[in-house]
N, C-alpha and C positions, 0 to 999 in steps of 0.2 A: 518518191510519193509513197508507199504504204511502208519506209520504210520509219515512218512516222508512229505509225501503229503498236508495235512493237516495242516488244519489253527487249531493256538497256544491252540487258546479255544477251542479249538474241541478233541483236547486235552491231554487236563489236564481234562477234562470231560469223554474221556474213559477210561481214563486211575483214578479214582478214582473206578470206576465199576469192574466189574466178569472180565473184558476184561483183567488189568493186569493181575489177574494170570495165564489169560491161553495165556498170554504173555510169564512171566518170567517160569510159568510149559515148555510150548513147547523148548525154550531157555534150561530144565537146560535135557527135554530130547532130543535134540539136542547130548548135550553137555556132558551127559553120553551116551546115543549113541557112538559117536565117538570114547570115551575116551577107553571104553570097546573094539568098531572096531579096535584101532589103539593097542590094546592090542593082543587080535586075530590073526596082521597080528605080530608081531616083534615076539610068540616064534612061530608061522606057518616057519621062517623062506621061506616064501614065496620070497618075496619081500627085494629089499636092505634096513638096522636094520636104515642106518639114514631117510628116507623120513618116514619107517613109525613112528618113532621115532617122529617126525617135524610133521606127524596128530595127533599125543597124547596129541599136546603142540599146533599149532595153529589154531586147528578147536574148540576146546575149546574155546581158548583166543576169535576168530573171535565170535561166541555169546555173550561172559561179549562183549565185547568193540564196538557189532555194537548199541548201545546207546553211547555210545561216537561223537564226533564232527569228524569228516575228521581233522586227522593233516597228520604231517609224519612216527608216529607211525599208526598210521590205515591202512596208505597205504601200508608201508611198512608187516606190519601184513597181509593185502591185498596180495601180492607179494608171501611172504613165502607160506602161504594155496593157492595156488593157482602152484606154481612154486611145495613142494610139490607136487599134485595132479596131475600133468604135471610125475612127477619125477617114480611115482608109477603107472601111465597108461604107459608109454612107458615102467618101469620092464615087464609089462603084454604081447608085441610081444615078439614074437619067436624070439630068434639070428639069423635063419639062414631064416627069413624073415626081420631084422633090414639092413639084410646086402643087400638082395634084391636089397630093397627101399633104396639103400643109393646109390646101383652100377648102378641103373638106373639115381637119381640125374644125378652120374657125366656122363650120357651120354650124 
């Protein structure tokens, strides 16, 4: 991520050395971890199935798309990943607490 803020010649020099392997390795570890964690969420059946599957797809895709220029596709991918994380977060709130929050917001 910090490479976006560097000048192009500096980035080219950094990517010729071991920095490239560190960045690719970190992206691979992130993508692998996201897939394994997503599979665990699907198998555990604690979270809704749709956002758990979306987690498996969207978060590793973010790691792949990190080097792409900003387009409608990459922006949409960020929105999908964010919505997935929000949906999973909301699913962790117990149902009575959700009802209490909803009732308090109406008052």
